[in-house]
C-alpha positions as CSV (number, residue, x, y, z in Angstrom):
1,E,-15.4,-16.0,4.8
2,R,-17.2,-12.7,4.5
3,N,-19.0,-11.6,1.4
4,W,-17.3,-8.6,-0.2
5,P,-18.7,-6.5,-3.0
6,L,-15.3,-6.6,-4.7
7,N,-13.8,-9.3,-6.9
8,R,-10.2,-10.2,-7.5
9,G,-8.5,-7.6,-9.7
10,D,-11.0,-4.8,-8.9
11,V,-9.5,-1.3,-8.6
12,I,-10.8,1.3,-6.2
13,E,-9.8,4.9,-6.4
14,V,-10.4,7.0,-3.3
15,Q,-10.2,10.7,-3.5
16,G,-11.5,13.6,-1.4
17,P,-10.5,16.7,0.5
18,A,-8.0,16.7,3.3
19,A,-9.3,15.2,6.6
20,S,-12.1,13.3,4.8
21,G,-10.9,9.8,6.0
22,K,-8.9,8.6,3.0
23,T,-5.9,7.6,5.2
24,H,-8.1,6.0,7.8
25,F,-9.8,3.9,5.1
26,L,-6.4,2.9,3.8
27,L,-5.4,1.8,7.3
28,H,-8.6,-0.3,7.6
29,L,-8.0,-2.0,4.2
30,L,-4.3,-2.8,5.1
31,L,-5.2,-4.2,8.5
32,T,-8.1,-6.3,7.1
33,C,-5.7,-7.7,4.5
34,L,-2.9,-8.5,7.0
35,M,-5.0,-9.9,9.9
36,P,-6.1,-13.6,9.7
37,P,-9.8,-14.5,9.8
38,Q,-9.4,-15.9,13.3
39,H,-6.9,-16.2,16.1
40,G,-7.3,-18.3,19.3
41,G,-10.9,-19.0,18.5
42,R,-11.7,-15.2,18.1
43,D,-13.0,-13.8,14.9
44,L,-10.6,-11.1,13.6
45,G,-12.4,-10.6,10.2
46,G,-9.1,-10.5,8.3
47,W,-8.0,-12.1,5.0
48,G,-4.6,-13.4,6.2
49,K,-2.8,-12.2,3.1
50,A,0.2,-10.1,2.2
51,A,-0.1,-6.4,1.3
52,V,2.1,-4.0,-0.7
53,L,1.9,-0.2,-0.2
54,I,3.5,2.1,-2.7
55,D,4.0,5.3,-0.8
56,T,4.7,7.8,-3.6
57,D,4.5,10.9,-1.5
58,G,6.5,9.6,1.4
59,N,3.8,10.5,4.0
60,F,2.5,7.1,5.1
61,N,3.1,6.5,8.8
62,V,3.9,2.9,9.5
63,R,4.0,3.7,13.2
64,R,0.4,4.8,13.1
65,L,-0.6,1.6,11.3
66,H,1.0,-0.4,14.1
67,E,-0.8,1.6,16.7
68,V,-4.2,1.1,15.0
69,L,-3.5,-2.6,14.6
70,V,-2.5,-3.1,18.3
71,S,-5.7,-1.2,19.3
72,R,-7.9,-3.3,17.0
73,L,-6.3,-6.5,18.3
74,R,-6.8,-5.5,21.9
75,R,-10.5,-4.8,21.2
76,L,-11.1,-8.0,19.1
77,L,-9.2,-10.3,21.5
78,D,-10.6,-8.6,24.6
79,V,-7.1,-8.1,25.9
80,E,-6.4,-5.6,28.8
81,D,-4.1,-2.7,28.0
82,N,-1.5,-4.2,30.5
83,A,-1.5,-7.5,28.6
84,N,0.2,-5.5,25.8
85,D,2.6,-8.3,24.7
86,I,-0.1,-10.4,23.1
87,A,-1.4,-7.7,20.9
88,E,2.1,-6.3,20.2
89,G,3.4,-9.8,19.3
90,L,0.6,-10.5,16.9
91,A,0.8,-7.0,15.4
92,Q,4.5,-7.6,14.7
93,Q,3.8,-11.0,13.1
94,F,1.0,-9.6,10.9
95,L,3.1,-6.5,9.8
96,E,5.8,-8.9,8.6
97,R,3.5,-9.4,5.5
98,L,3.5,-5.7,4.7
99,V,6.0,-4.3,2.2
100,V,6.3,-0.5,1.7
101,F,8.0,0.9,-1.4
102,R,8.8,4.6,-1.6
103,P,9.6,5.4,-5.2
104,T,10.8,9.0,-5.8
105,S,9.8,9.3,-9.5
106,S,7.3,8.0,-11.9
107,V,10.0,5.9,-13.5
108,Q,10.8,4.2,-10.2
109,F,7.0,3.7,-9.6
110,A,6.7,2.0,-13.0
111,I,9.7,-0.2,-12.4
112,T,8.3,-1.2,-8.9
113,L,5.0,-2.2,-10.5
114,R,6.7,-4.1,-13.3
115,H,8.8,-6.2,-10.9
116,L,6.3,-6.6,-8.1
117,S,5.4,-10.2,-8.9
118,Q,9.0,-11.3,-9.1
119,F,9.7,-9.6,-5.8
120,H,6.7,-11.3,-4.2
121,S,7.8,-14.7,-5.4
122,K,11.4,-14.3,-4.1
123,E,10.8,-12.4,-0.8
124,P,10.9,-15.0,2.0
125,R,8.4,-13.1,4.2
126,L,5.8,-13.1,1.4
127,Q,6.3,-16.4,-0.4
128,D,3.7,-18.3,1.5
129,Y,1.1,-15.6,1.3
130,E,-1.1,-14.5,-1.5
131,L,-0.9,-10.8,-2.3
132,G,-4.3,-9.5,-1.1
133,L,-3.9,-5.8,-1.6
134,L,-1.8,-3.4,-3.6
135,A,-2.3,0.2,-2.4
136,V,-0.9,3.3,-4.0
137,D,-0.8,6.5,-1.9
138,S,-1.0,8.7,-4.0
139,M,-1.4,8.1,-7.8
140,S,-0.9,11.8,-8.6
141,A,2.3,12.3,-6.6
142,F,4.5,12.7,-9.6
143,Y,2.0,14.5,-11.9
144,W,3.4,18.0,-11.6
145,K,7.0,16.9,-11.5
146,D,6.5,14.9,-14.8
147,R,4.5,17.7,-16.4
148,H,7.2,20.2,-15.6
149,A,9.8,17.9,-17.1
150,L,7.7,17.4,-20.3
151,E,7.2,21.2,-20.6
152,Q,11.0,21.7,-20.4
153,L,11.5,19.1,-23.1
154,R,8.9,20.7,-25.3
155,D,10.5,24.1,-24.9
156,S,14.1,22.9,-25.4
157,P,15.9,23.5,-28.8
158,A,16.8,19.8,-28.9
159,E,13.2,18.7,-29.4
160,S,14.1,17.3,-32.8
161,S,13.6,13.8,-34.1
162,N,16.3,12.4,-31.8
163,S,14.1,12.9,-28.8
164,P,13.5,9.7,-26.8
165,L,9.9,10.7,-26.2
166,P,7.1,10.1,-28.7
167,P,5.9,13.3,-30.5
168,N,2.5,13.2,-28.7
169,L,4.3,13.7,-25.3
170,L,6.3,16.7,-26.5
């Protein structure tokens, strides 16, 4: 097992300008989580765990993840491009342990997080695997939408004591 500078439960936030490699880093983390440590006597360097991606802005490209995984498997297993079925079959097998949620509001995002452990324990594809990675792309997706909704509530005449929101949010 490799030595990682991270411990169970650590949180990493990655931010930066467009085209700075954030998505590529996310792909690398997801693939490392999903691939096993070894296959057929070859070192793959993975964790062999399940992963959850919460795609809040709806831009994550699973097809691209698949392409990068197949390419990495070909390289690590030293498989020719024409022996595509080996890498393709393994990629399909490893991607079975990935779940992508696409909430469309901060409320759906919160509910997804709240029920994630229950989902993990009942989902047949994941039951036998530890959850190795929970990735959120992106944490700020609902910020402006929520801020606009709060501004509308603050400016509405019905902002009296019967508001469901605490006074500090109005």
